[in-house]
N, C-alpha and C positions, 0 to 999 in steps of 0.2 A: 551611595553607589555613584561612581562617576559616570557621567553621560558624555564625556568629551569624545569627540570623533576624530579619527586619524585618516587623512587622505591616503588612498591606496595607489595613487598614481594614474588612475583611469577615470577620474572625475566622480568616483563613488566613495562615500564616507564609510570607513570601516569602524565598527563599534567595539571597543575593547571590553571583554568581560571583567568584572570587578575582582575575581580571584583566579584569573588565567583561563586560557582557552581549553586546556585539558579537562578541567572540572566542568566547564560549560558544555563541551561536546559530550562528555560522559553523561551529563544530566539529560541532554537531548536524546542521545542514543538509547539510554535506559528508558526514557519516556516512550519512544516509538516501540521499544521492545515490550513494554507493559501493555500498550494499547494493541499492538499486534497480537500479543498473547491473548488478550481479551476477545479478539475477533476469531482467532483460529482454534482456541482451546475447545470450544463446544463441538467442533467436528470430530475430535478424538474421543470425547466423552458422551457422544450422542446416545449409545445404548443405555448407559447408566442414567443419563438425563431423562430419557424416555421412561425408563422403569420407575424412577423416582416420582414422576408426574403421572404415572399410570396411563400412558398414551403409547401409540405405535411410533417407531422411529421416523416414519414419513410425516406423522403429525408433529413430532418433536422438531423436525426440520424447519417448521415455520419460524422457530426462534432465530434461525440463521437468516432466513428471508427478512424477518422483521429488523434485524440489525443492519443488514445491507440497505434496506429502505431508509433507515434512520441516517445512514452515512450519506446517501444521495440527497436527502432532504436537508440535513443539518449543515453540510458544507457551505452552501450559499446563505442559509438562514443565519448562522452564527457570524459569518464574515460580514454580512450587511449590518447586523445588529451591533457588531463590535467595531464598525468602521472608524469611530471616533477614539477608540482606545489605542494605547501603544501595543506593540506586539507582545511585550512581556506581560502586560496587564491582561490582554486577551488570552494568552496561553495559561496564565494562572486561573482565569475564570473557566476555561475549557477543561483543565484537569480537575477542578472542583466538581464540575458537572459530570465528568467521566466517573469519578469516585462515587458520586451520588447515584448515578445510573446503575453501577455494578452492585452497590449495596442494596439498591432497590430490588434488583433481580433476586437476591437471596432471601428477601422478605416476602415475596409474592407466593401465595399458596396454590394458585391454580394455573394451568397451562396458558390460558388466555392472558392472565395478568403478567405472567413471566414474559410472554411475547411482547406485551406492551412495554415492560421494563427494558427488554432488549432493544426495542426501538429507541427508547430514550437514551440508553447507553451508547447507541451508535451515532446519535446526533453530533457529538463533538469530534468524532473520529477524523473526518476529512480535513477539518480546519486545524486540528492538532498536528497532523502530519505536514500540511502545507505551511503553517506558520513556523513549525520547528525547522523545516528546510530553509525558509527565508532567514530566520535568525542565524542559522549555521552559516549561510552564505554571507551574511552581513559581518561576520567576525573574521573573515579572511580576505586576502587580496582577490581581486576579480579573477585573476588567472588560476585561482585554486577553488573556484566555486563548485566545480564538478566533484572534487575531492570532498568538500565540506557537505554537499548534499548527499553524496554516497555514504559518508560517515554517519550522518544523522539517520538516513533511511535504512542503514544496515541493521538497525534494531528490529525491523520487520523480519528480515531473514533469520536473525538470532531467535526471534520468537518461534519460527517454525522449527528451528534446530533444537532449541532447549525449552522454551516456554510452553509450547503446546504439548510435547511429550510429558513434561513435569506435571502439567495440569491434568493430563489423562491419568497419570499415576496417582495424583492426589484425589481425583474424583473416584477412582476405583477403590481406594482405601479409606477415604474420609468423606466422600460425597461431593457432588458438584457444587453445592452451596459453599462448602469450605474452600474449594478451589477458587471460586469467584470472590470470596471474602479476601483471600490472599492477593488476588489481582487488584481489588479495590484498595487494599492497604498499600500495595506497591505504587498505585497511583497517587496516594497521599504522600508517600516518600518523595515521588517525583515532583509533586507540587511544592514541597519544601525546598527541593533542589533548584527549581526554577526561581523561587523567591530569593534564594541565597546566591546563585551562581550565574544567572542569565543577566546580561547588561540591561540596565533600566533605560531603554530608549524613550524618546519623547513622542507623544502622539502627533501624527501629522494632521493638523487641523484642515489642511487642504483636501484631505480625503473624505468623501461623503458617500453614503449608500448609493446615491444616484451615480456618482462618479465611478464607483466600483462596477456598477452594471454597464455604464457606457463604455468602460474600458474593454468589455467583452465583444464590442463591435468589431474589433480587429480580427480579420479573417485568419491571420496566422495563429492567433490564440485558439480560435474555434477548431481549426484544422489539427492543431497539436492535441487538443482534447479529444477529438474524433479518432486520431491515430491511437491514443491510449485506449479509448473505449472499445475499439475493434481489435487492435494489435495485441493487447494483453489477453484476449479471450481464449486463444489457443491453449495457454498454460492451464486455464481452468477446465478446459475440455478434458485434459488428462488428469489434473489433480483431483477433481471431483470424484473420478471413478478409479483412482489408482488402487485403492484397497480392494475393490471388486476384481480388478485385473489380477492382482497378486494372489487372490483367493481362487478365482475361477479359471484363469488361463495359465499363469506362470506357476501356480500351485505351490507357493512357498510355505514353509512352516509358519505358524502364528507369530513366533518370536521375530521372524525376519521382516515382518511388516514394519515394525518400528525401525529396523535398520534402514529400510528404503526411505522411510519418512525423514530420518536423520540425513541421509544422503541428499534428499530433496532440499532440505534446509541448508546443507553445505553448499549446494549449487546456487541457491538464492544469495547466500553471503558472498560467494565468489563473483557472481554476476554484478552485485552492487558495487564491489571494489573495482573489478575490471572495467565495468561501464563508466565509473567515475574517472578512472585513469584516462580512458579514451576521450571522454568529454573535455577534459582540460587541454587536450591536444587538437581535437577536431570534433565538434559537437555533431555535425551531420553524419560523419563517418560512424560515430557511436550508435546513432539510430539505425543507420542502414545495416551495419554489422549485426546488431541485435535482431532486427527483423529477418534478415536473410538467414542468419543462424537458426532462428526460431523455426522458420520454414523447413530447413534441412533436418533438424532434429525431430520435428513432428512427422515428417515423411518417413523417417527411419523407424518410427514406433511399430508399425505392423510387422516388421521383419525381426523384431527382437522380443516380441511378447512371450515367446516360449523359451527364451534364454535368460536365465537368472543374471548372469554376468552382463550380457548385452542390454538387458532392461535396466540394470542398475547404472550402467554407463549413461544411458539415455535419460534416466531419471535425474542424473546429475547435470547433464548438459542442457536439457530443456529449461529448467529454471535459471541456469547460468545465463543463457542468451536472453530469455524473457526479462529477467530482472535487471540486466544491463540497460534495458530501455528506460527504466524508472529515473535514474539520475539525469539522463539525457533530456527527456521530455520535461522534467521539472525545471531544469536549467534553461531550456528553450522558452518556457513560459516566462521566466524572469526577463528574458530579452525583449519580448513582444507585448507583455501585459500592460506596460505603462503605469497608469494610476490604479490599475485593477490587480496589483501584485498579489495581495492576500486572497482575493476571490479566485483568481486563476490558479494559484498554487493549491487552494483547497479543493477546487473542482477537479483537479488532476486525480485526486483520490476518489471522488465520486465517479469519475470515468473508469477508474480501476475497478470499482465495485459493479459498475454496469457491465464491464468485461467479465467479471466473475459470473454474473447472472447469465450473460450471453453465452459464455462457454459451457456452463452447466446445462442450459436449455438445449443448446445444440447437441451436446453429448447425449442427453436424455432422448431427444428425437431420434438420433441415429441408432441408439440401442433399442428403442421401442419399435423401430421399423426393421429390426433384425439384421442390421448391417454388420453387427459384430464389433468387438472391441478395437480391432484394427482400424475401423472407420474413424475412430476418435482422432487418430493421427492425421488422416486426410482432412477431417473437419477443422481440426486445430490449425493445420497448415493454411487452409483457405482463409481463416480469420487473420492470420499473419500476413498473407498476401493482400488482404483488404487493407490492413493497417499500413503496409508498405505503399500501396497505391495512393492512399490518402496523403501520406507524407511526401510522395513524389509530386502530387498536385500542389502541396504547400510550397515545395521548393520551386516549382515552375511559376506559381503565382508570385512568389517573392522575386524571382528573376525578372518577370514582366514588369512588376512595380518599380524595381530599381532601374530598369532600362527606360521606363517612361519618365522617371524623375531626373534623368541625366540629359 
């Protein structure tokens, strides 16, 4: 495989894939689709999962928590351990670990051991997404980085649109272990695709574990990660309890729940593409539009809970605006991370999972205190406001720094 680099006109070397960019991007997008399916599938199969292990649904939910904890721990761990590897080498190792973790899940006989296996399966998650985005950006001109990142990360949206519903169907008819066996096999197919179609870049021997950590001393990197950890939370305030809203408030037939889930996935896919398009024109505008739109769509939620059409429209718009934030923040980290590119990109997905936990906890607290489902919209909007304020602080700090340097 050729490792010859092509200058892109902006001082950054572009790495050509050995068999063309189409197959390379298809491999990366399929990879994020598989990993995203592995994360979201369990939410749709939780009743079957709990029944199979003879536990309550609340106890089965610990498997979701274990996976999220694995993501948060694994992103910095794998990035630091793999600092001396090329991105392609590290991606191969991560997919091998992902496959092993999912196969381990289906072999475990008890709930506690399954939770442990889910933790292991979550470890490579953040680094997989972060490195995939970096590889995608390295294959195109700098002016198209937003498009490349959006293309790669759109696999996550496709996972909610197709992967998770298919896994739920497979779990209902064949069992959750079969569903996760298929996910593990799909990961193995992706591993072969990475080996065949991803450019064989050379390891950067100047990058060290300590250098990766020191690169995080940049305030802009930390503020961008904090924007993600808070700003994405509102989406999960709604998503965690969407099925409950549909059953208890909107009172839709059981078959319509899947329709709303598909609409949610379509919104995520639209957001990834629209956000990427705006990023390539104005990165800061992409972040601001995403966060302001998120606030507006969450504030609308209490007024559409009893309307099937109104709620469906909001179920599309909420993930559209929220997911438009992903390509923007991922691209911004590339601009400020310096020698900590891989670690920063990976931690972005740890921040995303922190937002997942934060949104779910906030929603649980609001409902436990009897504020009602409408309060989820207000709580989610507050998290988006928090993310917006953090990002405004980042822009102000950058302006001050630039003024001082001139």
